[in-house]
C-alpha positions as CSV (number, residue, x, y, z in Angstrom):
1,M,113.6,89.2,265.2
2,E,114.5,85.5,265.9
3,K,116.3,85.3,262.5
4,Q,118.3,88.5,263.3
5,K,119.3,87.0,266.7
6,K,120.4,83.8,265.0
7,E,122.6,85.7,262.5
8,S,124.0,87.8,265.3
9,S,124.9,84.6,267.2
10,I,126.6,83.2,264.1
11,V,128.7,86.3,263.6
12,K,129.7,86.3,267.3
13,R,130.7,82.6,267.1
14,M,132.8,83.4,264.0
15,M,134.5,86.3,265.7
16,L,135.2,84.1,268.7
17,A,136.6,81.3,266.4
18,V,138.9,83.7,264.7
19,A,140.2,85.2,268.0
20,G,140.5,81.8,269.6
21,G,142.3,80.5,266.6
22,F,144.9,83.2,266.7
23,L,145.3,82.8,270.5
24,A,145.7,79.0,270.3
25,G,148.0,79.3,267.3
26,F,150.4,81.7,269.1
27,I,150.4,79.4,272.1
28,C,151.3,76.4,269.9
29,L,153.9,78.5,268.2
30,F,155.6,79.5,271.5
31,L,155.2,75.9,272.8
32,R,157.0,74.6,269.7
33,E,159.9,77.0,270.1
34,F,160.2,76.2,273.8
35,L,160.1,72.4,273.3
36,N,162.5,72.5,270.4
37,G,164.9,74.8,272.2
38,N,165.0,72.6,275.3
39,G,165.8,69.4,273.5
40,Q,162.2,68.1,273.6
41,S,161.5,68.1,269.9
42,G,160.0,64.6,270.1
43,V,157.2,66.0,272.3
44,W,156.4,68.6,269.7
45,K,156.5,66.1,266.9
46,A,154.0,64.0,268.8
47,I,151.7,67.0,269.2
48,E,152.1,67.9,265.6
49,A,151.3,64.4,264.4
50,I,148.1,64.2,266.5
51,L,146.8,67.7,265.7
52,F,148.4,69.3,262.7
53,Q,149.9,66.7,260.5
54,D,149.0,66.9,256.8
55,I,147.9,63.2,256.5
56,T,147.9,63.4,252.6
57,A,151.7,64.0,252.6
58,T,154.2,61.1,252.4
59,N,155.5,61.7,255.9
60,G,152.0,62.0,257.3
61,I,151.3,58.3,257.1
62,E,151.5,57.8,260.8
63,G,149.8,61.0,261.9
64,L,146.2,61.7,263.0
65,G,146.1,65.4,261.9
66,L,142.8,66.1,263.7
67,F,142.8,69.9,263.0
68,Y,143.9,69.2,259.4
69,I,141.0,66.8,258.9
70,V,138.4,69.2,260.3
71,G,139.7,72.1,258.2
72,Q,139.8,70.0,255.0
73,L,136.4,68.5,255.5
74,F,134.9,72.0,255.9
75,M,136.7,73.5,252.9
76,R,136.0,70.5,250.6
77,G,132.3,70.7,251.6
78,L,132.3,74.4,250.5
79,Q,134.1,73.5,247.3
80,M,131.7,70.7,246.6
81,A,128.9,73.2,246.5
82,I,130.5,75.8,244.2
83,V,129.4,74.3,240.8
84,P,125.8,73.6,241.7
85,L,125.5,76.9,243.5
86,V,126.7,78.8,240.4
87,I,124.5,76.8,238.0
88,T,121.3,77.1,240.0
89,S,121.6,80.7,241.3
90,L,122.7,82.2,238.0
91,S,120.3,80.3,235.7
92,L,117.4,81.1,238.0
93,A,118.5,84.7,238.2
94,L,118.3,84.9,234.4
95,C,114.9,83.3,234.4
96,S,113.6,85.8,236.9
97,L,114.8,88.6,234.7
98,A,112.4,87.8,231.9
99,D,112.9,91.0,230.0
100,P,116.0,90.4,227.8
101,E,116.5,94.2,227.3
102,R,116.5,94.7,231.0
103,L,118.9,91.8,231.5
104,G,121.3,93.5,229.1
105,K,121.2,96.8,230.9
106,I,121.7,95.1,234.3
107,A,124.6,92.9,233.0
108,G,126.2,96.0,231.3
109,K,126.0,98.1,234.5
110,T,127.3,95.1,236.6
111,F,130.4,94.5,234.4
112,I,131.2,98.2,234.0
113,T,131.1,98.7,237.8
114,Y,133.3,95.6,238.4
115,I,135.8,96.8,235.8
116,C,136.0,100.3,237.4
117,F,136.7,98.8,240.8
118,Y,139.3,96.5,239.2
119,V,141.2,99.4,237.6
120,T,140.9,101.6,240.7
121,A,142.2,98.8,243.0
122,A,145.0,97.9,240.7
123,A,146.1,101.6,240.3
124,L,146.1,102.3,244.0
125,A,147.7,99.1,245.1
126,G,150.4,99.5,242.4
127,A,151.1,103.0,243.6
128,A,151.3,101.8,247.2
129,A,153.6,98.9,246.3
130,Y,155.8,101.3,244.3
131,F,156.0,103.7,247.3
132,V,157.0,100.8,249.6
133,K,159.6,99.6,247.1
134,S,161.0,103.2,246.7
135,M,161.4,103.4,250.5
136,G,163.6,100.3,250.4
137,W,161.2,98.3,252.6
138,F,161.0,95.4,250.1
139,D,164.8,95.0,250.1
140,V,165.0,91.7,251.9
141,N,167.5,88.9,252.0
142,L,165.9,85.7,250.7
143,P,167.5,82.4,251.9
144,S,168.7,80.4,248.9
145,E,167.9,77.1,250.5
146,M,164.2,77.8,250.1
147,A,164.5,77.7,246.3
148,T,163.8,74.0,246.3
149,E,160.4,74.6,247.9
150,A,159.3,76.9,245.1
151,V,155.9,75.8,243.6
152,T,155.6,76.5,239.9
153,M,152.9,76.3,237.3
154,D,152.9,76.6,233.5
155,G,152.5,80.1,232.2
156,Y,150.0,80.9,229.4
157,N,148.6,83.8,227.5
158,P,146.0,85.4,229.8
159,L,143.7,85.9,226.8
160,V,143.3,82.1,226.8
161,T,140.8,82.7,229.6
162,V,138.4,84.1,227.0
163,V,138.6,80.9,224.9
164,N,138.4,78.6,227.8
165,A,135.3,80.4,229.1
166,V,133.2,78.3,226.5
167,P,133.7,74.6,227.4
168,S,134.1,72.0,224.7
169,N,132.5,69.5,227.1
170,I,129.8,70.6,229.5
171,F,130.5,67.7,231.9
172,S,134.2,68.3,232.1
173,A,133.4,72.0,233.0
174,F,131.2,70.7,235.9
175,S,133.9,68.3,237.1
176,S,136.4,70.9,238.4
177,N,136.2,74.1,240.4
178,N,139.1,75.4,238.3
179,T,136.8,75.8,235.3
180,I,134.3,77.9,237.2
181,L,134.2,80.6,234.5
182,S,132.9,77.9,232.0
183,V,130.2,77.0,234.5
184,V,129.1,80.6,234.6
185,V,128.8,80.6,230.8
186,V,126.8,77.4,230.8
187,A,124.5,78.8,233.6
188,I,124.0,82.0,231.5
189,I,123.2,80.0,228.4
190,L,120.8,77.7,230.4
191,G,119.0,80.7,231.9
192,L,118.6,82.6,228.6
193,C,117.3,79.5,226.9
194,M,114.8,78.8,229.6
195,T,113.7,82.4,229.5
196,A,113.2,82.2,225.7
197,M,111.2,78.9,226.0
198,G,108.8,80.4,228.5
199,A,106.3,78.0,230.0
200,K,107.9,75.0,228.3
201,A,110.9,75.2,230.6
202,D,108.8,75.3,233.8
203,P,109.5,71.6,234.7
204,L,113.3,72.1,234.3
205,K,113.1,75.4,236.2
206,K,111.3,73.6,239.1
207,V,114.0,71.0,239.3
208,I,116.7,73.7,239.4
209,E,114.8,75.6,242.1
210,N,114.6,72.4,244.2
211,L,118.3,71.8,243.7
212,N,119.0,75.4,244.7
213,D,117.1,74.9,247.9
214,V,119.1,71.7,248.6
215,V,122.4,73.5,248.0
216,Q,121.4,76.5,250.2
217,M,120.3,74.1,253.1
218,F,123.6,72.3,252.9
219,L,125.6,75.5,252.9
220,N,123.6,77.0,255.8
221,F,124.2,73.8,257.8
222,L,127.9,73.7,257.0
223,I,128.5,77.4,257.7
224,N,126.4,77.7,260.8
225,K,127.1,74.4,262.5
226,I,130.6,73.4,261.3
227,G,132.1,76.8,260.3
228,P,133.2,78.2,263.7
229,T,135.0,75.0,264.8
230,A,136.6,74.5,261.4
231,I,137.8,78.1,261.3
232,F,139.4,77.8,264.7
233,C,141.2,74.6,263.6
234,M,142.5,76.1,260.4
235,I,143.8,79.3,261.9
236,T,145.4,77.5,264.8
237,R,147.1,75.0,262.5
238,T,148.4,77.7,260.2
239,L,150.2,79.5,263.0
240,A,151.4,76.3,264.6
241,V,152.9,74.7,261.5
242,Y,154.5,77.7,259.7
243,G,155.7,80.0,262.5
244,V,158.2,82.8,262.7
245,E,160.9,81.5,260.4
246,Y,158.5,81.9,257.5
247,I,157.1,85.2,258.6
248,G,160.4,87.0,258.9
249,P,161.5,87.5,255.3
250,T,157.9,88.2,254.0
251,L,156.7,90.4,256.9
252,V,156.8,93.6,254.8
253,W,154.8,91.9,252.0
254,I,152.2,90.6,254.5
255,V,151.7,94.0,256.3
256,T,151.6,95.9,253.0
257,T,149.0,93.6,251.5
258,I,146.8,93.7,254.6
259,V,147.0,97.5,255.1
260,V,146.4,98.3,251.4
261,S,143.5,95.9,251.1
262,L,141.8,97.2,254.2
263,A,142.5,100.8,253.1
264,L,140.9,100.1,249.8
265,V,137.8,98.5,251.5
266,A,137.4,101.7,253.5
267,T,137.8,104.1,250.6
268,I,137.0,103.0,247.1
269,Y,133.6,101.4,248.0
270,P,132.2,104.2,250.1
271,I,133.4,106.8,247.6
272,G,132.1,104.7,244.7
273,I,128.6,104.4,246.3
274,F,128.5,108.1,247.1
275,L,129.6,109.2,243.6
276,T,127.2,107.0,241.8
277,T,124.2,107.1,244.1
278,R,124.7,110.1,246.4
279,L,123.7,107.8,249.2
280,N,125.3,107.9,252.7
281,P,127.9,105.2,252.5
282,I,128.1,104.7,256.3
283,P,125.1,102.4,256.6
284,F,126.7,100.2,253.8
285,M,130.0,100.0,255.7
286,K,128.3,99.1,259.0
287,K,126.1,96.4,257.5
288,S,128.7,94.9,255.2
289,F,131.2,94.5,258.1
290,K,130.0,91.0,258.9
291,I,130.3,90.0,255.3
292,G,133.9,91.0,255.3
293,L,134.5,89.3,258.7
294,F,132.9,86.0,257.5
295,A,134.9,86.1,254.2
296,A,138.1,86.7,256.1
297,A,137.4,83.8,258.4
298,T,136.5,81.3,255.6
299,N,138.9,82.7,253.0
300,S,136.3,81.9,250.3
301,S,134.0,84.2,248.4
302,A,131.9,81.2,247.5
303,A,131.3,80.4,251.1
304,T,130.3,84.0,251.8
305,L,127.7,84.2,249.0
306,P,124.6,83.1,251.1
307,L,125.4,85.6,253.8
308,N,126.2,88.3,251.2
309,T,122.8,87.7,249.5
310,R,120.9,87.9,252.8
311,T,122.6,91.1,253.9
312,C,122.0,92.8,250.5
313,T,118.4,91.8,250.3
314,E,117.3,92.1,253.9
315,E,119.5,95.0,255.2
316,L,120.7,97.0,252.2
317,G,117.4,97.1,250.4
318,C,118.5,95.3,247.2
319,S,116.0,93.3,245.1
320,E,116.3,89.5,245.1
321,E,116.3,89.2,241.3
322,I,119.1,91.6,240.7
323,S,121.1,90.3,243.7
324,S,120.8,86.8,242.3
325,F,122.6,87.9,239.2
326,V,125.1,90.5,240.5
327,L,126.4,88.5,243.5
328,P,127.1,85.1,241.9
329,T,128.6,86.9,238.9
330,G,130.8,88.9,241.2
331,M,131.8,85.8,243.2
332,T,133.2,84.5,239.9
333,I,134.7,87.5,238.1
334,N,135.2,90.2,240.7
335,M,138.6,89.5,242.2
336,N,139.9,93.0,242.5
337,G,141.3,92.2,245.9
338,T,143.3,89.4,244.1
339,T,144.6,92.0,241.6
340,A,145.6,94.4,244.4
341,M,147.5,91.5,246.0
342,H,149.1,90.6,242.7
343,M,150.5,94.1,242.3
344,I,152.1,94.1,245.7
345,A,153.4,90.5,245.5
346,V,155.0,91.1,242.0
347,T,156.7,94.3,243.3
348,F,157.9,92.4,246.4
349,I,159.2,89.4,244.4
350,A,160.9,91.5,241.7
351,T,162.6,93.9,244.2
352,A,163.8,91.0,246.4
353,A,165.2,89.3,243.3
354,G,167.1,92.5,242.4
355,I,164.8,93.6,239.5
356,D,164.1,97.3,239.3
357,I,160.4,97.3,238.6
358,K,159.0,100.4,236.9
359,P,155.5,102.0,236.7
360,S,155.2,100.7,233.1
361,T,155.9,97.2,234.3
362,L,153.2,97.6,236.9
363,A,150.7,98.7,234.3
364,L,151.4,95.5,232.3
365,A,151.1,93.5,235.5
366,A,147.7,95.1,236.2
367,F,146.4,94.1,232.7
368,L,147.7,90.5,233.1
369,S,146.3,90.3,236.7
370,I,142.8,91.5,235.7
371,C,142.7,89.0,232.8
372,T,143.7,86.1,235.1
373,A,141.8,87.2,238.2
374,M,138.5,87.1,236.2
375,G,139.0,83.4,235.6
376,T,140.3,82.6,239.1
377,P,138.1,80.0,240.8
378,A,136.4,81.2,244.0
379,I,138.4,79.0,246.3
380,P,141.1,79.7,248.9
381,V,144.7,80.2,247.7
382,A,143.7,80.2,244.0
383,G,144.6,83.9,243.6
384,T,148.0,83.5,245.2
385,T,148.7,80.6,242.8
386,M,147.9,82.8,239.9
387,V,150.7,85.2,240.8
388,Y,153.0,82.9,238.8
389,V,151.0,83.6,235.6
390,V,151.6,87.3,236.1
391,M,155.3,86.7,236.8
392,T,155.6,84.7,233.6
393,G,154.0,87.4,231.5
394,L,156.5,89.8,232.9
395,G,159.5,87.5,232.3
396,M,160.2,87.0,236.0
397,S,161.5,83.4,235.9
398,S,164.9,83.6,237.7
399,E,165.8,81.4,240.6
400,L,165.6,84.4,243.0
401,C,162.1,85.2,241.7
402,M,161.0,81.6,242.4
403,I,162.3,81.9,246.0
404,G,160.2,85.0,246.5
405,Y,157.2,83.3,245.0
406,S,157.6,80.3,247.3
407,L,157.6,82.7,250.3
408,V,154.4,84.4,249.0
409,L,152.7,81.0,248.7
410,A,153.9,79.9,252.1
411,M,152.4,82.8,254.0
412,N,149.3,83.6,252.0
413,Y,146.8,83.0,254.7
414,L,146.9,86.2,256.7
415,P,147.0,88.5,253.6
416,G,144.4,86.4,252.0
417,M,142.0,87.3,254.8
418,A,142.2,91.0,253.9
419,V,142.2,90.3,250.1
420,I,139.0,88.2,250.2
421,T,137.3,91.0,252.3
422,L,138.1,93.4,249.5
423,N,136.5,91.0,247.0
424,V,133.2,90.3,248.7
425,I,132.4,93.8,249.9
426,G,133.0,94.9,246.3
427,D,130.3,92.5,245.2
428,A,127.9,94.0,247.7
429,A,128.9,97.6,246.7
430,T,128.3,96.8,243.1
431,N,125.0,95.2,243.9
432,V,123.9,98.4,245.7
433,I,125.0,100.6,242.8
434,V,123.2,98.5,240.2
435,N,120.0,98.3,242.2
436,F,120.1,102.0,242.6
437,K,120.6,102.6,238.9
438,E,117.7,100.3,238.1
439,G,115.5,102.3,240.5
440,V,114.7,99.3,242.8
441,L,116.8,100.0,245.8
442,N,114.7,100.3,249.0
443,K,116.3,103.4,250.5
444,D,114.3,103.1,253.8
445,I,115.8,99.7,254.4
446,Y,119.2,100.9,253.3
447,N,119.2,103.8,255.7
448,Q,117.7,101.9,258.6
């Protein structure tokens, strides 16, 4: 009972932080417009330097950037834990699944379920984006002066993800969150080898268990104690710094992405659970609400993994051993929300650049997006950055396309909150389905 009260308190504080961040952000936004409009821009510059300045930028050398520092320390702390979290949780999960035949069945069901959700999300998001485009709502005038702000990255064949999944140097794989798929492969190999070695691997297994405990303690402290304050600072800063001039030309993209993502959360997962298990999906939606809320607040599926695991095992009746495989795997490869966002973003960018995008083009975009999304690191903004890979595969490299891409990058935060919700609740839904198919789902706990 005390643990439930503690978790309830955490969720309430997160909700207050999100609401407070939006309120404070809009107040700062209006204050900025008021001061700049009345010839007092110097006052706003002082406020911005003290609270919101990016101190890593060249022009941030004289700023304090208090809100920026708090947000960066929190996010860097989360990112610091990603590699050890994946290594320990996945390798221990494979050790606990000592029956290789059973592991194969669980892995097969997990991947098939994730792929089904990927394809469904891509198809429905593509249809929604095409409808919005056909209605003319993506026909916007993009300011040419923003072309210089475009952020680019080198395109590559998305199948390179398959090759890069096996690292040539294990330590280089551990040195960057951008190679998280390689970390997953190493964790799987490590877990399988320890399982095959049996009792000989017990000392190493004990070390990994202790490391896992350390990582979990660090994440619990970071999320429970620092999380609400950091989230308040990040949301406030986002609204205060970017403001209305960036929201205007991308408003349709933002609203479409949010509405489609939330609509997919409310439809494909309940329907998927009902069709595959015949269980009432309402308890799942009620209990997974806080998972989605926390993911939206932190904008990181990695940060949400501990809460997702607790909710699945303690409230949805899933077994710990299967959850310890399905959820970390999903955190890494299940980015169907990212794919849905890619479909809408590519349609918006192409239409705004005067390109008539067709259903066949969207089908190719879906394939490219699924390939790249599976290798996307579980960190904020990564999915938005990978939009460029999909654009490159479609040949969208004109100046106007880059202007649209820069706008998508500039205003990714609000849509990202809905996208990440689609990702993490999909992990939980897949976990419920796999547990049910394996006959280990506790229906009494699920229906409580």
